[in-house]
C-alpha positions in Angstrom: -30.6 5.3 -12.3 -32.8 8.1 -13.2 -32.9 11.3 -11.1 -36.4 12.1 -9.7 -38.1 15.0 -11.4 -37.6 18.4 -9.6 -40.4 20.9 -9.4 -39.9 24.3 -11.0 -40.4 26.0 -7.6 -37.5 23.9 -6.0 -35.2 24.7 -9.0 -35.9 28.4 -8.8 -35.3 28.4 -5.0 -32.0 26.5 -5.5 -30.9 28.9 -8.3 -31.6 31.9 -6.0 -29.6 30.3 -3.2 -26.8 29.7 -5.6 -26.5 33.4 -6.6 -27.1 34.6 -3.1 -24.2 32.5 -1.8 -22.1 33.7 -4.7 -22.7 37.4 -3.9 -22.9 38.1 -7.6 -24.9 41.3 -8.5 -22.8 42.4 -11.5 -21.7 41.0 -14.8 -18.3 39.4 -14.9 -15.9 38.4 -17.6 -13.1 35.8 -17.9 -10.8 38.2 -19.8 -7.8 39.0 -17.7 -6.4 42.6 -17.5 -2.7 43.1 -16.9 -2.9 45.8 -14.2 0.7 45.0 -13.0 2.5 44.9 -16.3 6.3 44.6 -16.1 8.3 47.8 -16.3 10.4 48.5 -19.4 14.0 47.2 -19.0 16.5 49.7 -17.8 18.7 51.3 -20.5 22.3 50.5 -19.9 24.5 53.6 -19.5 27.9 53.9 -21.1 30.0 55.5 -18.4 33.3 54.7 -20.1 35.5 51.6 -19.9 34.9 49.2 -17.1 37.4 47.1 -15.2 37.4 43.5 -16.5 35.3 41.2 -14.3 37.2 38.5 -12.6 36.1 35.0 -13.5 35.1 32.9 -10.5 36.4 29.5 -10.2 33.7 26.8 -10.3 36.0 24.1 -9.0 34.7 24.4 -5.5 31.1 24.9 -6.4 28.9 22.0 -5.2 27.2 20.0 -7.9 23.4 20.4 -8.1 21.5 17.9 -5.9 20.0 15.1 -8.0 16.3 15.0 -8.3 14.6 12.4 -6.1 13.3 9.5 -8.0 9.6 8.7 -7.6 8.8 5.1 -7.0 5.6 3.8 -8.5 3.7 1.4 -6.3 1.0 -1.1 -7.2 -1.4 0.2 -4.6 -4.3 -2.0 -5.8 -2.3 -5.2 -5.2 -2.7 -8.6 -6.7 -6.4 -8.7 -5.9 -8.0 -5.3 -6.6 -11.5 -4.6 -5.2 -14.2 -5.9 -7.5 -17.2 -4.2 -5.9 -17.8 -0.8 -4.3 -18.3 -2.4 -0.9 -14.8 -4.0 -1.3 -13.4 -0.7 -2.5 -14.7 1.2 0.6 -13.0 -1.4 2.8 -9.8 -1.1 0.7 -10.0 2.7 0.9 -10.3 2.8 4.7 -7.9 0.0 5.6 -5.0 -0.3 3.0 -1.9 1.2 4.7 -0.1 2.5 1.6 -2.6 5.0 0.3 -1.1 7.8 2.3 1.8 8.5 4.6 -0.3 8.6 7.8 -2.1 5.3 7.6 -5.8 4.2 7.8 -6.9 6.1 10.8 -9.0 9.2 10.0 -9.8 8.5 6.4 -13.2 9.4 4.9 -15.0 6.9 2.7 -16.9 7.7 -0.6 -20.7 7.5 -0.6 -23.3 6.6 -3.2 -24.4 3.7 -5.4 -23.1 2.2 -8.7 -24.0 3.5 -12.1 -25.2 7.0 -11.0 -26.3 9.8 -13.2 -23.3 11.8 -12.0 -20.0 11.1 -10.1 -18.6 14.0 -8.3 -14.8 13.8 -7.4 -13.2 16.3 -5.1 -9.5 16.4 -4.4 -9.7 15.6 -0.6 -12.3 15.6 2.2 -13.0 18.8 4.1 -10.9 19.4 7.2 -13.6 18.5 9.7 -15.0 15.5 7.8 -15.0 12.4 9.8 -17.7 9.7 9.2 -19.1 11.2 6.0 -17.6 13.0 3.0 -18.3 16.8 2.5 -20.4 17.5 5.5 -19.1 21.1 5.9 -19.4 24.3 4.0 -18.1 22.8 0.7 -20.7 20.1 1.0 -23.4 22.7 1.5 -22.3 24.6 -1.6 -22.3 21.3 -3.6 -25.8 20.6 -2.4 -26.9 24.0 -3.7 -25.2 23.4 -7.0 -26.9 20.0 -7.5 -30.3 21.5 -6.7 -29.7 24.3 -9.2 -28.9 21.6 -11.7 -32.1 19.8 -10.9 -30.1 16.7 -9.8 -31.1 14.8 -6.7 -28.3 13.9 -4.4 -29.4 10.3 -4.4 -28.4 10.2 -8.1 -24.9 11.3 -7.3 -21.8 9.3 -6.2 -19.5 11.4 -4.2 -15.8 10.6 -3.9 -12.4 12.1 -3.1 -9.1 11.4 -4.9 -7.2 11.4 -1.6 -8.4 9.6 1.5 -7.9 12.4 4.0 -7.7 16.2 4.1 -4.4 17.0 2.5 -3.5 20.8 2.2 -1.1 21.8 -0.6 -1.0 18.3 -2.0 1.5 17.6 -4.7 -0.9 15.8 -7.0 1.6 15.1 -9.8 3.9 13.2 -7.4 1.1 11.5 -5.6 -0.4 10.3 -8.9 3.0 9.1 -10.1 3.3 7.0 -7.0 0.3 5.0 -8.0 -2.8 6.9 -6.8 -3.9 7.7 -10.3 -4.5 3.9 -10.9 -6.6 3.8 -7.7 -8.8 6.6 -8.9 -9.2 5.0 -12.4 -10.2 1.7 -10.8 -12.6 3.5 -8.5 -14.3 5.3 -11.5 -14.5 2.0 -13.4 -16.3 0.3 -10.4 -18.7 3.2 -10.1 -19.5 3.3 -13.8 -21.1 6.7 -13.9 -22.8 8.3 -16.8 -20.7 11.5 -16.4 -18.1 12.9 -14.0 -17.5 16.4 -12.5 -14.1 16.9 -10.8 -13.6 19.8 -8.5 -10.0 21.0 -8.1 -7.7 22.7 -10.6 -4.8 20.4 -9.3 -6.8 17.2 -9.7 -6.1 16.3 -13.4 -3.0 14.1 -12.6 -5.1 11.9 -10.3 -7.8 11.3 -13.0 -5.3 10.4 -15.7 -4.6 13.8 -17.3 -1.7 16.2 -17.5 -1.7 19.2 -15.2 -2.9 22.1 -17.4 -3.9 25.7 -16.9 -6.9 25.2 -19.3 -8.9 22.7 -17.2 -11.9 23.3 -19.5 -10.1 21.4 -22.2 -10.4 18.2 -20.3 -13.5 16.5 -21.7 -13.5 12.8 -21.0 -12.0 10.0 -19.0 -10.8 7.1 -21.1 -11.0 3.5 -19.8 -10.3 0.3 -21.6 -13.9 -0.4 -22.5 -15.6 3.0 -22.4 -15.1 6.8 -22.2 -16.9 8.9 -19.6 -17.8 12.6 -20.2 -15.7 14.7 -17.8 -15.9 18.3 -16.6 -13.1 19.7 -14.5 -13.7 22.9 -12.4 -12.0 24.9 -9.7 -12.3 23.5 -6.2 -15.4 24.1 -4.1 -13.3 25.9 -1.5 -11.9 28.2 -4.2 -15.5 29.0 -5.3 -16.4 30.0 -1.8 -13.4 32.3 -1.6 -13.9 33.8 -5.1 -17.6 34.2 -6.0 -16.8 34.9 -9.6 -15.7 31.3 -10.0 -19.2 30.2 -9.3 -20.4 32.2 -12.3 -17.6 30.7 -14.4 -18.5 27.2 -13.3 -22.2 27.7 -14.2 -21.3 28.8 -17.7 -19.1 25.8 -18.2 -21.8 23.5 -16.8 -24.4 24.9 -19.2 -22.1 24.5 -22.2 -20.9 21.0 -21.1 -24.3 19.6 -20.3 -25.7 21.0 -23.6 -23.2 18.9 -25.5 -24.1 15.6 -23.8 
């Protein structure tokens, strides 16, 4: 599906809105400065002979608690959804997708084979009947207009069915949600994917890494989809410099496609 052409005036207005929301009026750099460097280690003083330290018995010390084993579940079941309509029903009704249950989940929106699939970690706190209808959704709308991409050419999804603060994405993915996300992406069949959230990689089939810019594609059995991973929309709102970083990554990434 081809995105409708955007006028130069609309693109300029969207770009101005982008930087106005960012509050950026200076040049920024990604190079970190160690302002709080660790102090030099203290030099041991030789004040003469010391009394020998008594060795503590370890007989009564408790053994370390064993790590809890993560059980991987087949969340898709014996009959996985075969269409996006079936997937939305599965997303809203299947009990095992989270610990709370179906009530209060937020469905994805869009059509198959879009120009762009946008994946966020979870819905906004006040989302109810539609995904990203709050401040993060407004920021995303400005981003898409600045890119010259119409929202009708975008499929919008979340990796988790409800707002989940401080989500342990590594454990959630290991329990089977990564397979759900992979199946979702395969059904959507987008031309490219942007994932917002530095903790989202495990849910889209990648290792958690500090260098999220190194993640460049999602591999399926039959095809690979170009991928860009960025900080979350909420993080961009809190730290305007991340918007400038995102824009640089987007320009570099889109130029390579």
